[in-house]
C-alpha positions as CSV (number, residue, x, y, z in Angstrom):
1,M,-9.4,9.2,11.8
2,E,-8.9,13.0,12.1
3,R,-6.5,15.0,14.0
4,T,-7.0,18.5,14.5
5,C,-3.8,21.1,14.5
6,D,-3.8,24.9,15.2
7,L,-1.9,26.9,12.6
8,R,-1.4,30.1,14.6
9,T,1.6,31.6,13.9
10,K,3.3,35.4,14.4
11,G,3.1,36.4,11.2
12,S,-0.1,35.6,10.1
13,A,-3.3,37.3,11.2
14,D,-5.7,35.3,8.2
15,L,-5.2,31.7,10.3
16,S,-5.5,33.4,14.0
17,S,-8.7,31.7,14.8
18,E,-9.0,28.7,12.3
19,S,-7.9,24.9,12.8
20,V,-6.7,22.6,10.3
21,V,-8.0,19.2,10.1
22,L,-5.7,16.4,8.9
23,K,-7.6,13.6,7.1
24,E,-5.4,10.3,7.4
25,E,-5.4,8.0,4.5
26,P,-6.7,4.7,5.0
27,M,-4.6,1.9,6.4
28,L,-5.7,-0.6,3.4
29,T,-2.5,0.2,1.1
30,K,0.0,-0.1,4.0
31,F,-1.9,-3.2,5.0
32,M,-1.9,-4.7,1.6
33,K,2.0,-4.1,1.5
34,W,2.6,-6.0,4.7
35,I,0.0,-8.8,3.6
36,A,1.8,-9.3,0.5
37,S,5.4,-8.8,1.8
38,V,4.8,-11.7,4.6
39,A,2.8,-14.1,2.0
40,L,5.9,-13.4,-0.5
41,F,8.4,-14.4,2.8
42,G,6.3,-17.2,3.2
43,G,6.5,-18.4,-0.3
44,L,10.2,-18.2,-0.3
45,L,10.4,-20.3,3.1
46,L,7.7,-22.9,2.3
47,P,9.4,-24.8,-0.8
48,A,12.6,-25.5,1.6
49,F,10.3,-26.9,4.5
50,M,7.2,-28.7,2.3
51,G,8.6,-29.2,-1.2
52,R,6.1,-30.1,-3.5
53,F,2.9,-29.6,-1.1
54,A,3.4,-25.7,-1.3
55,V,1.8,-25.7,-4.8
56,G,-1.3,-24.5,-3.2
57,Y,0.0,-21.9,-1.3
58,H,1.4,-20.4,-4.7
59,A,-1.9,-20.6,-5.9
60,G,-3.1,-18.0,-3.1
61,L,0.0,-15.9,-4.0
62,L,-1.4,-15.6,-7.6
63,I,-4.6,-13.7,-6.4
64,L,-3.0,-12.2,-3.6
65,I,0.1,-10.6,-5.0
66,P,-1.8,-8.9,-8.1
67,A,-4.5,-7.4,-5.9
68,A,-1.8,-6.1,-3.7
69,A,0.1,-4.8,-6.7
70,T,-3.2,-3.2,-8.3
71,V,-3.4,-0.8,-4.9
72,V,0.0,-0.1,-5.0
73,I,-0.5,1.0,-8.7
74,F,-3.2,3.2,-7.7
75,Q,-1.4,4.9,-4.8
76,A,1.9,5.5,-7.0
77,A,-0.1,6.7,-10.0
78,A,-1.7,9.2,-7.6
79,L,1.8,10.3,-6.5
80,H,2.7,10.6,-10.0
81,E,5.4,7.8,-9.4
82,Y,5.4,6.1,-13.0
83,R,8.4,4.0,-12.4
84,W,6.8,2.7,-9.5
85,V,3.5,2.1,-11.6
86,A,5.6,0.2,-14.3
87,A,7.6,-2.0,-11.6
88,F,4.3,-2.8,-10.1
89,G,2.5,-3.6,-13.6
90,M,5.3,-5.9,-14.2
91,V,4.8,-7.8,-11.0
92,A,0.7,-7.9,-11.3
93,C,1.5,-9.4,-14.9
94,L,4.2,-12.1,-13.4
95,F,1.4,-13.3,-10.9
96,N,-1.5,-13.0,-13.4
97,P,-3.9,-15.7,-12.0
98,V,-6.0,-16.0,-15.2
99,V,-2.8,-16.8,-17.2
100,P,0.0,-17.8,-15.0
101,F,3.8,-18.2,-16.0
102,G,4.9,-21.7,-15.8
103,F,8.3,-20.9,-13.9
104,S,10.4,-23.5,-12.6
105,T,11.6,-23.7,-9.1
106,A,14.8,-21.3,-9.3
107,P,13.0,-18.9,-11.6
108,T,10.0,-18.7,-9.1
109,L,12.0,-18.0,-6.3
110,V,14.0,-15.4,-8.0
111,V,10.6,-13.5,-9.1
112,N,9.2,-14.0,-5.6
113,M,12.2,-12.3,-4.1
114,L,12.1,-9.3,-6.5
115,A,8.5,-8.7,-5.7
116,L,9.1,-8.9,-1.8
117,I,11.9,-6.4,-2.4
118,L,9.6,-4.1,-4.3
119,F,6.7,-4.3,-1.6
120,V,9.6,-3.6,1.0
121,L,10.6,-0.9,-0.9
122,S,7.4,0.5,-1.3
123,L,6.5,0.5,2.2
124,N,9.3,3.5,2.8
125,A,9.1,5.0,-0.8
126,L,5.3,5.4,-1.5
127,K,3.8,7.7,1.3
128,T,0.4,9.4,0.7
129,P,1.0,12.8,2.6
130,P,-1.8,13.8,4.7
131,R,-4.6,15.8,3.2
132,L,-5.6,19.3,4.7
133,S,-8.9,20.7,5.0
134,I,-10.0,23.6,7.1
135,A,-12.7,23.0,9.7
136,S,-16.3,24.1,9.2
137,I,-17.1,27.3,10.8
138,T,-20.8,26.1,11.9
139,D,-19.7,22.8,13.4
140,R,-19.5,23.3,16.9
141,M,-17.5,19.9,17.7
142,P,-15.8,19.0,14.7
143,G,-15.2,15.1,14.2
144,S,-17.9,14.2,16.3
145,E,-21.0,12.0,15.0
146,S,-24.5,12.0,16.5
147,L,-26.0,8.7,17.0
C-alpha cells in the first residue's frame, strides 16, 4: 500500500513540484508477533484448564515460535538492533522443534512467559520506519495498475 505526501516547504525550491511516495512495510512481521503472543498466552492458560491434554498444543508452539522469532531476528538485524537478535536467537533455540528441550511444567511456564514478554515488547520497540521513494516523473497516475 502506498501513500503520497507533498514535500513543499517555504525554504526549498528543489522539492516544490515533487511528491514522495511512502512505501509501508508489509504486515507480516507485526502479524507474526501478534500470532506468537496469542499462542504463547494460550500456552500459559491451557495447562491450567486441560492438564496433560495440552501436549499437542505445545508441539504446535515448537513450530510457530521459532518461525516468528526468525522473522523478528531478520527485522532486528535490518534495524541494527543486535540485542534483540541475540534475545530472539535464544527464543528460537529454546523452542527448537528439531531437538526440543525437555522442560518440566514449571520451567516451561517460565520460558513461555519470558518469550511472551519479549514478543510483546518487540511490538513496541522494533518498528521499521517507512521507506521513502520519489514518484516517477513519467508515470501519470502513480500507484495505479492496469488490468
